[in-house]
C-alpha positions in Angstrom: 37.6 -72.6 -30.4 39.8 -75.7 -30.8 39.2 -79.4 -30.0 41.0 -80.3 -26.8 41.7 -83.8 -28.2 42.9 -83.3 -31.8 43.3 -79.6 -31.8 41.1 -79.1 -34.8 39.5 -75.7 -35.1 35.8 -75.7 -34.7 33.2 -73.5 -36.3 31.0 -71.1 -34.5 28.0 -73.0 -33.2 29.7 -76.5 -33.3 29.1 -78.7 -30.3 31.2 -81.7 -31.4 34.6 -81.8 -33.2 34.2 -82.4 -36.9 37.4 -84.7 -37.0 37.2 -86.8 -33.9 33.7 -86.3 -32.7 34.8 -85.2 -29.2 32.5 -82.7 -27.4 33.9 -79.3 -27.6 34.4 -77.6 -24.2 34.1 -73.8 -24.0 36.8 -72.3 -21.7 35.5 -70.0 -19.1 37.2 -66.6 -18.7 38.7 -66.4 -15.3 38.5 -62.7 -14.6 39.8 -61.7 -11.2 39.5 -58.2 -9.6 42.5 -57.1 -7.6 42.1 -56.1 -4.0 43.3 -52.6 -4.9 40.8 -52.2 -7.7 38.0 -53.5 -5.4 38.9 -50.9 -2.7 38.9 -48.2 -5.3 35.4 -49.2 -6.5 34.1 -49.2 -3.0 35.6 -45.8 -2.3 34.1 -44.5 -5.6 30.6 -45.9 -4.8 30.8 -44.5 -1.2 31.8 -41.1 -2.5 29.1 -41.1 -5.1 26.5 -42.0 -2.4 27.8 -39.2 -0.1 27.9 -36.6 -2.9 24.4 -37.6 -4.1 23.0 -37.4 -0.6 24.7 -34.1 0.0 23.3 -32.8 -3.2 19.8 -33.8 -2.3 20.2 -32.3 1.2 21.5 -28.9 -0.2 18.8 -29.0 -2.9 16.1 -29.5 -0.2 17.3 -26.8 2.2 17.3 -24.3 -0.8 13.9 -25.4 -1.9 10.8 -23.1 -1.7 9.1 -25.7 0.6 11.9 -25.7 3.1 12.4 -21.9 3.1 8.7 -21.2 3.3 8.3 -23.7 6.2 11.1 -22.1 8.2 9.7 -18.7 7.5 6.2 -19.6 8.5 7.5 -21.3 11.7 9.3 -18.1 12.6 6.1 -16.1 11.9 3.9 -18.2 14.2 6.6 -18.1 16.8 6.8 -14.3 16.5 10.6 -14.6 16.2 11.5 -11.2 14.9 15.2 -11.9 15.0 15.0 -14.8 12.6 12.4 -13.1 10.4 14.7 -10.1 10.0 17.3 -12.4 8.3 14.9 -12.6 5.4 14.7 -8.9 4.9 17.9 -7.4 6.2 19.2 -6.8 2.7 16.6 -4.0 2.5 17.8 -2.4 5.7 17.0 1.3 5.8 15.3 3.9 7.9 12.0 2.0 7.7 13.4 -1.5 7.6 15.1 -2.3 10.9 14.9 -5.2 13.4 13.4 -2.9 16.0 10.6 -1.8 13.6 9.9 -5.4 12.7 9.6 -6.3 16.3 7.2 -3.4 17.0 5.1 -3.9 13.9 4.7 -7.7 14.0 1.2 -9.0 14.4 1.2 -11.5 17.3 -0.4 -14.9 16.5 -2.4 -16.9 18.9 -1.1 -20.4 19.7 -1.0 -22.5 16.6 -1.4 -26.2 17.4 -0.4 -27.6 14.0 0.4 -26.5 10.4 1.3 -28.2 7.1 1.9 -27.3 3.5 -1.1 -28.1 1.3 -0.1 -26.6 -2.0 2.9 -25.3 -4.0 2.4 -23.4 -7.2 5.4 -22.3 -9.3 4.9 -19.6 -11.9 7.9 -18.2 -13.6 10.4 -17.0 -11.0 7.8 -16.9 -8.2 6.5 -19.7 -6.0 3.4 -19.6 -3.8 3.3 -22.0 -0.9 0.0 -22.5 0.9 -0.1 -23.5 4.5 -3.0 -24.8 6.5 -2.8 -24.1 10.3 -5.1 -24.8 13.3 -5.9 -22.4 16.2 -8.5 -23.6 18.8 -9.7 -26.4 16.5 -10.4 -23.9 13.7 -8.5 -24.3 10.4 -7.1 -21.3 8.5 -4.9 -20.8 5.4 -1.8 -18.7 5.0 0.4 -18.0 2.0 4.1 -17.4 1.6 5.3 -16.0 -1.7 8.9 -16.6 -2.7 11.0 -15.2 -5.6 13.8 -16.9 -7.3 16.8 -14.5 -7.0 19.8 -16.3 -8.5 21.7 -19.5 -8.8 24.9 -20.4 -7.0 26.7 -23.4 -8.4 23.8 -25.6 -9.6 21.3 -24.6 -6.8 18.6 -22.0 -7.0 18.3 -19.2 -4.4 14.9 -17.9 -3.1 13.9 -14.9 -1.1 10.6 -14.4 0.8 8.4 -11.7 -0.6 5.3 -11.9 1.7 4.3 -10.5 5.0 7.1 -8.4 6.5 7.9 -6.0 3.7 5.8 -3.6 1.6 7.3 -1.6 -1.2 6.8 1.7 -3.0 4.8 3.6 -0.3 4.1 7.2 -1.3 3.0 10.0 0.9 1.3 12.9 -1.0 0.9 16.1 1.0 0.2 19.8 0.1 3.3 21.5 -1.1 5.7 22.9 1.5 4.0 20.9 4.3 6.0 18.9 6.8 5.5 15.2 7.5 6.7 12.6 10.1 6.1 8.9 9.9 6.3 7.3 13.4 8.2 10.4 14.5 10.7 10.2 11.6 10.8 13.4 9.6 10.7 12.4 5.9 10.5 16.0 4.6 14.2 15.9 3.7 14.2 12.6 1.9 15.8 12.5 -1.5 13.0 10.3 -2.8 10.8 13.3 -3.4 8.9 14.7 -6.3 6.9 17.8 -6.5 4.3 19.5 -8.8 2.4 22.7 -8.6 0.3 21.7 -5.6 1.7 18.6 -3.9 5.0 17.1 -2.7 5.3 13.3 -2.9 7.7 11.3 -0.8 8.3 7.7 -1.9 9.6 5.1 0.5 11.1 2.1 -1.5 10.6 -0.4 1.4 8.9 -0.4 4.7 8.2 -3.0 7.4 4.6 -4.0 7.2 2.4 -2.5 9.9 0.5 0.5 11.2 2.3 3.9 11.3 1.4 7.2 12.9 1.5 9.9 10.1 1.6 13.5 11.3 1.4 16.3 8.7 1.6 20.0 9.3 0.2 22.3 6.6 -0.1 26.0 7.0 -0.3 25.7 10.8 -2.7 22.8 10.8 -1.5 19.5 12.3 -3.2 16.3 11.2 -2.5 12.9 12.8 -3.6 9.6 11.3 -3.0 5.9 11.9 -2.2 4.4 8.6 -1.8 0.7 7.5 0.9 0.6 4.7 0.6 -1.7 1.8 2.4 -2.3 -1.6 2.1 0.8 -3.9 0.0 2.7 -1.3 -0.5 6.4 -2.0 -1.3 8.1 1.3 -3.1 11.4 1.1 -3.9 13.7 3.9 -7.6 13.0 4.4 -10.0 14.8 6.7 -8.4 17.6 8.5 -9.3 18.2 12.2 -9.5 21.9 12.9 -8.6 23.2 16.3 -11.4 24.8 18.3 -9.6 28.2 18.0 -9.1 28.0 14.2 -12.7 26.7 13.7 -14.1 29.6 15.8 -12.0 32.1 13.8 -13.1 30.7 10.4 -16.7 30.6 11.4 -16.8 34.2 12.6 -14.9 35.5 9.5 -17.0 33.4 7.2 -20.4 34.6 8.6 -19.2 38.2 8.1 -18.0 37.6 4.5 -21.1 35.5 3.5 -23.5 38.2 4.8 -21.5 40.8 2.9 -21.9 38.8 -0.3 -25.6 38.1 0.2 -26.5 41.6 1.3 -24.7 43.0 -1.8 -26.7 40.6 -4.0 -30.0 41.5 -2.3 -29.2 45.1 -3.1 -28.5 44.1 -6.7 -25.0 45.5 -6.6 -22.1 44.3 -8.8 -19.3 42.4 -7.2 -16.9 45.3 -7.7 -18.7 47.1 -4.8 -17.3 44.6 -2.3 -14.2 43.2 -4.0 -11.8 45.2 -1.9 -13.1 43.5 1.2 -11.3 40.3 0.1 -7.5 40.2 0.3 -7.3 37.4 -2.3 -7.4 37.0 -6.0 -11.1 37.5 -6.5 -11.4 36.1 -10.1 -13.0 32.8 -9.0 -15.1 34.5 -6.2 -16.6 37.0 -8.7 -17.8 34.1 -10.9 -19.4 32.5 -7.9 -21.0 35.8 -6.9 -22.7 36.0 -10.3 -23.9 32.4 -10.0 -25.4 33.0 -6.5 -27.0 36.2 -7.8 -28.7 34.4 -10.7 -29.9 31.8 -8.3 -31.7 34.0 -5.7 -32.9 37.0 -7.7 -36.3 36.5 -9.4 -39.1 38.6 -10.8 -41.6 36.4 -8.9 -40.5 37.6 -5.4 -38.4 40.2 -3.7 -35.6 39.2 -1.3 -35.7 41.7 1.5 -32.9 40.2 3.6 -30.7 37.1 3.5 -28.8 36.4 6.7 -26.4 33.6 7.7 -27.0 33.3 11.5 -24.5 30.6 12.4 -22.0 28.2 10.9 -20.9 24.9 12.4 -17.9 23.2 10.8 -18.5 19.5 10.1 -15.6 18.5 7.8 -12.4 20.0 6.4 -9.9 18.9 3.8 -7.1 20.2 1.7 -7.8 21.0 -2.0 -4.8 22.5 -3.8 -1.5 24.0 -2.7 -2.5 24.2 0.9 -5.9 25.7 0.3 -8.5 24.5 2.8 -12.1 23.5 2.1 -14.4 23.5 5.0 -18.0 22.2 5.0 -20.4 23.9 7.3 -23.9 23.2 8.6 -25.3 26.8 8.0 -28.3 28.3 9.7 -29.9 31.1 7.7 -32.9 33.4 7.7 -34.4 34.7 4.5 -37.2 37.4 4.4 -38.9 37.8 1.1 -42.2 39.1 -0.3 -44.3 38.7 -3.4 -47.5 40.0 -4.9 -50.7 38.0 -4.5 -52.9 39.9 -6.8 -52.7 43.4 -5.5 -51.7 42.3 -2.0 -48.0 42.1 -0.9 -47.4 38.9 1.1 -44.3 38.7 3.4 -42.7 35.4 4.2 -39.7 34.0 6.1 -37.5 31.0 5.6 -35.7 29.9 8.8 -33.7 26.8 7.9 -30.3 25.3 7.5 -28.2 23.9 4.7 -24.7 22.5 4.0 -22.2 24.8 2.3 -18.5 24.5 1.5 -16.1 27.4 1.6 -12.5 27.3 0.4 -9.7 29.4 2.2 -6.3 30.5 1.1 -3.4 30.8 3.5 -2.1 34.3 3.4 0.2 36.1 5.9 0.0 33.3 8.4 -3.8 33.1 8.4 -6.7 31.6 6.4 -9.0 33.9 4.5 -12.2 33.2 2.5 -11.2 32.4 -1.1 -14.3 31.0 -2.8 -17.6 29.2 -2.3 -17.4 25.6 -3.4 -21.2 25.4 -2.9 -23.7 27.8 -1.5 -27.3 28.4 -0.3 -29.6 29.3 -3.1 -33.3 29.4 -3.8 -33.6 27.7 -7.2 -32.2 24.4 -8.5 
């Protein structure tokens, strides 16, 4: 900085010239921005604002909140076409837009809804909604999974509601099975062991399905709600009147053969040829029944099964059938009271379970799962 009067160089911080005493005047820098530069700055700022706003918009429409809100809106509007967009990547025999429309649970009119909580844990996000129907408030949940990133944005897929995964149908070996009329017996996703075939469906539309299985001539129909990792087993079997009558008649004859042989104190070998099955298990049961009803304290004169009424049936192994009966029976026995012989009768009923094997297109008595006895 120089004095404007005598041109003497001043020192930093001087206010007056050290030679002539004149007040030193600091020159202002006159910095002018050209019109071209100003326009460039305006364009840059405008572009930055547009890009930043676009980024925020794209970030929001890819956020769990936005995706969950749209999904929930489509759910309450029962819009199967839009909902299918969330799951169409899993399209298969049991994931179709038609199935989704058929299986969707219809909501009553929702008057309002809002997000009340968002919880992120690892790659998953749980969004909780609160919605109102007829002035009653409920909660619903939408689960999302982070799939990938494109550019700098995250991508999410909806995991809740419409899809269930890894549904297994376990049925006796060599049975046939249809699910909603679709034969899955020939599916490649099948595993088998000694007694059962397992069909695994990777993905299904959530809902209720009609499952029909046919095992050794017996058809069973059940309505089944599928869920993640469900293992469906053929539960109670409904016997036709014809089959039930046939089994009851055959079983009365075979049971009375067994009990009359035991009353006569015969070995099992005396009746073994009357059973066209492997009798190894039945022989063990025969001996157990014999120990149960033979006693030195009384004499069994007769043991007769008078009627059988099937109350339940189920499959056990490799197509074998177990049927539980309400059995009416009559036992006549006697015992010594001093020197006098006293005769008595037991006319009663009890539940017994008989297993049948399927041989030559028909069921035949294989073993007694439990039986009528006289001692505990």
